[in-house]
N, C-alpha and C positions, 0 to 999 in steps of 0.2 A: 226853092232846094232843099232837099227833107230833111231832116235831122234824126239819131238816131243818138237816142241817151241810156249809157250807157251808167245802170244806176247795182253801185258798189260801194259799199264800206269801210275805206281800210284799216284790215285790222292786219298787216302784215302777213297772209293764207297763203292759202294754192288760188285758193277762186280771185284773193288781187293781179296773180301773174296773169289766170286767165281776162280778168276787164282790162289790162294790159298789152293785154296783144289785140283783141278785140280793137283797142284804140289806137296801136300802133297805123290801120288799112289805115292809109289815103285815098278812099271814094273821091271819083269827080260827079259825082251824080248824087254824093249826100254829102252828111258832115253828122263826125261822132264828139258831141259832148260829153264829159263822163262829172258826173255825182253821187251824193249818198240818199239821192230820193225823189221823185221822181219828178217829170218835167211836163209838169201840164201843154207846155206849146209843143214840147215833140214827136212828132209826126209817132217813132215805135218808140218805147221803154223795155229796155231791157233790159232784167231783172236777173245779174248771174250772182250773184245769192237771192235765187227765187223765193226762201223762207226770209224773208226780212220783208218779203210782201206782205202785209197783214190783210185777213178777211175784208175786214171797217172800210181799205183805201178805198175810194173809185178808181171805178175804173176809165183808163186813157184813150184815146185813139185807138192805141192798136197796143195791151200787152204781150212781153214775151219772155218767158224764162226760160231760162240753163239752168234741168232740170238736173243731182246726180242722185237724189234718194226719200224714199220716206221711215218718220218716223212711227208714227203711225196712231198720228193725231189729228183728228176729226175736218179740224180748220183747213188742211194741207187740198181736200182737197176740195173745198169750197176757193179756196189760190187756183186749185189747175184748173176748176171750170168759171172760173173767171179771164182765168190765160188767152189770148187767141194763138199763139206757139210757146211750143214749148220745144225744147231745144235738149237732145240728153246725144251720150256719148258713147252708146253703145246699144249692141241688139236687143241686152237686156235691159237694159234703163229700158225703152221703146216699154217691152215685155213686164215690164210692173207696170206701169201707164196705160198701159191698155186694160190690163186685165185691174185697175180702178174707171174704167168706164169710162179716160179716157178716151176721145175720137181719136180716130188713126191719120185725118186730115187736119189736128194738132199740133202732129207728134214729125219731128227732123232729126237724123240724126246727125254730127257732127262732129267728130275721132279730131277736129285740128280746132275745137274751139272760135272758129270761123274764118282762121288762119286761113292763104294761099298752103295749099300742098305744097306746091314748088319752095314755101320756104320756111319747109320742116324738118329740122337733119332727126335724122333717129335716134331714141332715148335705145344708148350700148347696154346691154345688161354685160353685165362679167359675171362671172362666178368662175373660182380655183378650189381647192381643196386634193383632198388627196380621195379615189374610191375605192371602199370595202368590196371585197367577196362577199362583206353579211350584210352589203342597203342597208346596213346601220344606218345612215348618213338618212337614206331617203332622196336618193339620187337620183332615183323612175320615174320621179314626183317632178326633179328639175328637169330630166331632162325627158317629159315630154312638153317644157314649153311654149320651143319652138317652134309645133305644133296647133298651139291651146291661143295663143296669145296673135294678134295682127302682127304679122310683117313691114308692112308699110308701114310701120310705128317706131321696131324693136329692131332691132338687130341684136346675135349674143354671143359672145364667147368665151368658151369653155378649157379652162388649163387644168389639166391636170398635174399635181405634184407626184 
């Protein structure tokens, strides 16, 4: 049986929630474990907080990173180069990785952190307020959100008082 080790340091942060959701998967063909460091016996080490992997860490059988953003450090490129697979949540993330010359074959977009789409509920964005003829509140920006954001993930509720 294959083993995927989800690597994440508990810090009560959104990345913990993402790691939790990955660990809730109950696959038949492989086992999911969780630790704060590399498991050299695992078939895959999935670094949810990718920057906790350090450039001097030895490569494992298969190193997978959950990419969020770059901060401009030289060592970030070393980590990306050592990665076998990099998961990002958007086309923008993929474009950032491609601009860093990460091969497209190493990049996957996964909007749902690896959890089945059927198990995901939509995130409801609700906005309530008074609209003004002067548009001083920037309403036109808010009203563009449904066009700009993925409708598979978000639903919108607008209430005009």
